[in-house]
C-alpha positions as CSV (number, residue, x, y, z in Angstrom):
1,M,-19.0,128.2,232.6
2,K,-16.8,128.7,229.5
3,L,-15.1,125.4,230.2
4,F,-18.4,123.7,230.4
5,V,-19.5,125.1,227.0
6,R,-16.2,124.2,225.4
7,A,-16.5,120.7,226.7
8,A,-20.0,120.3,225.4
9,S,-19.0,121.6,221.9
10,V,-16.1,119.1,221.8
11,A,-18.5,116.2,222.8
12,I,-21.0,117.2,220.1
13,M,-18.2,117.4,217.4
14,A,-17.0,113.9,218.5
15,L,-20.4,112.3,218.3
16,A,-21.3,113.9,214.9
17,P,-19.5,111.4,212.7
18,L,-21.1,108.5,214.6
19,V,-24.6,110.0,214.2
20,L,-24.1,110.7,210.5
21,G,-22.7,107.2,210.0
22,A,-25.7,105.6,211.7
23,S,-27.9,107.7,209.5
24,N,-26.1,106.5,206.3
25,D,-26.2,102.9,207.3
26,G,-30.0,103.1,207.8
27,D,-30.5,104.9,204.4
28,P,-28.1,103.3,201.8
29,P,-26.8,105.4,199.0
30,K,-28.9,105.7,196.0
31,E,-26.3,104.0,193.8
32,K,-26.2,100.9,196.0
33,S,-30.0,100.5,196.0
34,Q,-30.0,100.7,192.2
35,A,-27.1,98.2,191.9
36,R,-28.8,95.5,194.0
37,P,-31.8,94.9,191.6
38,A,-29.4,94.8,188.7
39,A,-27.2,92.2,190.4
40,E,-30.2,90.2,191.3
41,K,-31.5,90.3,187.7
42,V,-28.1,89.0,186.4
43,R,-28.1,86.2,189.0
44,S,-31.7,85.3,188.1
45,D,-30.9,85.3,184.4
46,Q,-27.9,83.1,185.0
47,Q,-30.0,80.6,187.1
48,A,-32.6,80.5,184.3
49,K,-29.9,79.8,181.8
50,E,-28.4,77.0,183.9
51,K,-31.8,75.5,184.4
52,G,-32.5,75.6,180.7
53,S,-29.1,74.0,179.9
54,A,-29.9,71.2,182.5
55,A,-33.3,70.6,180.9
56,A,-31.8,70.4,177.5
57,A,-29.1,68.0,178.7
58,A,-31.8,65.8,180.4
59,K,-34.0,65.7,177.3
60,P,-33.5,62.3,175.5
61,A,-32.0,62.3,172.0
62,P,-34.6,62.1,169.2
63,L,-35.1,58.6,167.8
64,L,-33.4,58.1,164.4
65,Y,-33.5,54.5,163.2
66,K,-30.4,53.5,161.2
67,P,-31.0,50.2,159.3
68,P,-28.2,47.7,159.7
69,L,-25.6,47.6,157.0
70,R,-26.2,44.1,155.7
71,G,-27.8,42.6,152.7
72,A,-31.1,41.7,154.4
73,P,-34.1,40.3,152.5
74,A,-37.4,42.1,152.5
75,G,-38.9,41.6,155.9
76,R,-42.5,42.8,155.8
77,V,-45.2,40.9,154.0
78,G,-49.0,41.0,153.8
79,G,-51.0,43.6,155.7
80,G,-53.1,46.2,154.1
81,T,-56.9,46.5,154.3
82,R,-58.9,43.4,153.7
83,G,-62.1,41.8,155.1
84,V,-65.0,39.4,154.8
85,S,-67.2,42.2,153.6
86,E,-67.1,45.9,152.7
87,R,-68.6,46.8,156.0
88,E,-66.2,44.5,158.0
89,S,-62.7,45.3,156.8
90,F,-59.5,45.5,158.8
91,S,-56.1,47.0,158.3
92,L,-53.5,44.7,159.7
93,S,-49.7,45.1,159.8
94,V,-46.7,44.0,161.8
95,L,-44.6,46.8,163.2
96,V,-41.3,45.9,161.5
97,P,-39.0,47.6,158.9
98,D,-39.0,46.4,155.3
99,H,-35.9,44.2,156.0
100,A,-34.9,41.7,158.6
101,G,-35.1,43.5,161.9
102,L,-32.6,42.8,164.7
103,T,-32.9,42.2,168.4
104,V,-30.4,41.5,171.2
105,S,-33.1,39.7,173.3
106,D,-33.7,36.0,173.0
107,Q,-37.4,36.6,174.1
108,P,-38.3,39.9,172.5
109,R,-41.7,41.4,172.2
110,L,-43.2,41.5,168.7
111,Y,-45.6,44.3,167.9
112,W,-48.5,44.5,165.4
113,Y,-51.4,46.8,164.6
114,I,-55.0,46.3,163.8
115,S,-57.4,49.1,162.8
116,K,-60.4,48.1,164.8
117,P,-61.5,45.6,167.5
118,T,-62.5,42.2,166.4
119,T,-64.0,38.9,167.8
120,H,-62.2,36.9,165.1
121,P,-59.4,34.7,166.5
122,V,-55.8,35.6,165.8
123,E,-53.2,33.0,165.0
124,L,-49.6,33.8,166.0
125,T,-46.8,31.9,164.3
126,V,-43.0,32.0,164.6
127,I,-41.0,29.8,162.1
128,E,-37.3,29.2,162.2
129,R,-35.7,29.3,158.8
130,N,-35.4,25.8,157.3
131,A,-37.3,24.2,160.2
132,V,-39.9,21.5,159.6
133,S,-42.4,22.7,162.2
134,P,-43.1,26.2,163.7
135,L,-41.4,27.3,166.9
136,L,-44.7,28.9,167.9
137,E,-48.2,28.3,166.7
138,Q,-50.8,29.8,169.0
139,V,-54.4,30.9,168.5
140,V,-55.6,33.7,170.8
141,P,-58.8,35.7,171.0
142,G,-59.2,38.7,168.8
143,P,-58.1,42.0,170.5
144,G,-60.9,43.9,172.1
145,R,-59.4,47.2,171.1
146,E,-57.8,48.7,168.0
147,G,-54.2,49.9,167.8
148,I,-50.9,48.5,168.7
149,Q,-50.8,44.9,170.1
150,A,-47.9,42.8,171.5
151,I,-46.8,39.2,171.4
152,R,-44.6,38.3,174.4
153,L,-42.5,35.3,173.5
154,A,-41.8,34.8,177.2
155,D,-45.5,34.0,177.7
156,Y,-45.0,30.9,175.5
157,G,-41.6,29.9,176.7
158,V,-40.1,30.7,173.3
159,H,-36.3,31.5,173.0
160,L,-34.6,32.6,169.8
161,R,-31.2,31.3,168.8
162,R,-28.4,33.8,167.9
163,G,-27.7,34.2,164.2
164,V,-30.8,32.4,163.1
165,Q,-33.4,34.1,161.0
166,Y,-37.1,33.7,161.9
167,R,-40.3,34.7,160.2
168,W,-43.3,35.5,162.3
169,F,-46.9,36.1,161.3
170,V,-50.1,37.4,162.7
171,T,-53.2,36.0,161.0
172,L,-56.7,37.1,161.5
173,V,-58.9,34.1,160.9
174,T,-62.2,35.4,159.6
175,D,-63.6,32.0,158.5
176,Q,-62.3,28.7,159.9
177,D,-63.8,26.8,157.0
178,Q,-62.3,29.1,154.3
179,R,-58.7,29.9,155.3
180,S,-58.3,31.7,152.0
181,K,-60.1,34.6,153.6
182,D,-57.4,34.9,156.3
183,I,-55.8,38.4,156.7
184,L,-52.1,37.9,157.2
185,A,-49.1,40.1,158.0
186,G,-45.6,39.0,158.8
187,G,-42.0,40.1,159.3
188,I,-38.4,38.8,159.9
189,I,-36.4,38.8,163.1
190,T,-32.8,37.9,163.9
191,L,-31.1,37.6,167.3
192,V,-27.6,39.2,167.3
193,A,-25.0,39.8,170.0
194,A,-24.8,43.4,171.3
195,S,-21.5,44.9,170.2
196,P,-19.1,46.2,172.9
197,E,-19.9,49.8,171.7
198,L,-23.6,49.2,172.2
199,Q,-23.1,47.6,175.6
200,E,-21.1,50.7,176.7
201,K,-23.7,53.1,175.4
202,L,-26.5,51.2,177.2
203,K,-24.5,51.2,180.4
204,R,-24.2,55.0,180.3
205,A,-27.7,55.7,179.2
206,D,-30.6,56.3,181.5
207,G,-34.0,54.7,180.8
208,S,-35.3,57.6,178.7
209,E,-32.3,57.4,176.4
210,T,-32.3,53.6,175.8
211,P,-34.7,53.7,172.8
212,A,-32.5,56.2,170.9
213,V,-29.4,54.1,171.6
214,F,-31.0,51.0,170.2
215,A,-32.4,52.9,167.2
216,E,-29.1,54.4,166.3
217,A,-27.5,50.9,166.5
218,G,-30.1,49.5,164.1
219,I,-31.7,47.2,166.7
220,W,-35.3,47.7,165.7
221,Y,-37.2,45.4,168.0
222,D,-35.5,46.6,171.1
223,A,-35.9,50.3,170.2
224,L,-39.6,49.8,169.7
225,S,-40.0,47.7,172.8
226,S,-38.1,50.0,175.2
227,L,-40.0,53.0,173.9
228,T,-43.3,51.2,174.3
229,G,-42.3,50.2,177.9
230,L,-41.7,53.9,178.7
231,I,-45.2,54.7,177.3
232,E,-46.8,52.0,179.4
233,S,-45.1,53.0,182.6
234,A,-46.4,56.6,182.4
235,P,-49.7,56.5,180.4
236,G,-50.9,59.8,181.8
237,S,-47.9,61.8,180.7
238,A,-46.6,60.0,177.6
239,A,-47.7,62.4,174.8
240,G,-44.1,63.2,173.9
241,L,-43.2,59.5,173.9
242,I,-46.2,58.6,171.7
243,Q,-45.0,61.3,169.2
244,E,-41.6,59.6,169.2
245,R,-43.2,56.2,168.5
246,A,-45.2,57.7,165.7
247,S,-42.0,59.1,164.2
248,L,-40.2,55.8,164.6
249,L,-43.0,54.0,162.7
250,S,-43.1,56.6,160.0
251,Q,-39.3,56.1,159.4
252,V,-39.9,52.6,158.2
253,G,-43.0,53.3,156.1
254,L,-45.7,52.3,158.6
255,A,-47.9,55.3,157.8
256,E,-51.2,54.1,159.1
257,P,-50.1,52.9,162.6
258,A,-48.1,56.2,162.9
259,E,-51.2,58.2,162.0
260,F,-53.3,56.2,164.5
261,E,-50.7,57.2,167.2
262,R,-50.9,60.9,166.4
263,K,-54.7,60.8,166.4
264,S,-54.6,59.5,170.0
265,L,-52.9,62.7,171.1
266,P,-54.7,66.0,172.1
267,E,-55.2,68.1,169.0
268,P,-52.6,70.8,169.9
269,L,-49.9,68.1,170.1
270,R,-50.6,66.3,166.8
């Protein structure tokens, strides 16, 4: 009997650590349970920081237009508000800087602005410097909406020649019999070769960065055109891009078109 009791005692003593160990595994120490939320918070903060850094890296650089360093003549003419009557007046302007703007495309898009829709015809003209006749002379219907309009030289089979200066005009013909009442605005464009540095930057840039690359290089027409292309490709979510375009226009003194852009945004974003 004594042997049996002693054996039972030994067995209980041998099992005790296992039982206690199982109990500890099921109920972790207080210090460990407190450390886990702290570690998870650090990990969560780190992930949020990395996500913020990635978002900042993905955000395109702000557009800052740097005019080309060359003795370019004044490039913007006409515009302003004129009309056939006090009731029917238009603000017309071409979206160019006040110097000869540059492009690296031989068939660029040319942009202009009108303050209200009109049924008056519009005459588009492109003239090569020292040429006898215009490279383009085309009459089109008046735009059915106000705001920014585009002339696509590719639509008319027009190609620019490198190093040649061109003047282009948009004319609102309010009276065919009295052309003195025309409302005219015009600018200058010159086709240049893209420098090796610009080519390399464009190669590395994604689509959202392209306008900033062109603007920094002083290539006005392509900066505006690539930015407008981004706006047109995502019209429902382009508020930030429209703000960028308004800023770009403001930088070259196009206050009214820039203000028109801002007014098209929801009020909190203006």
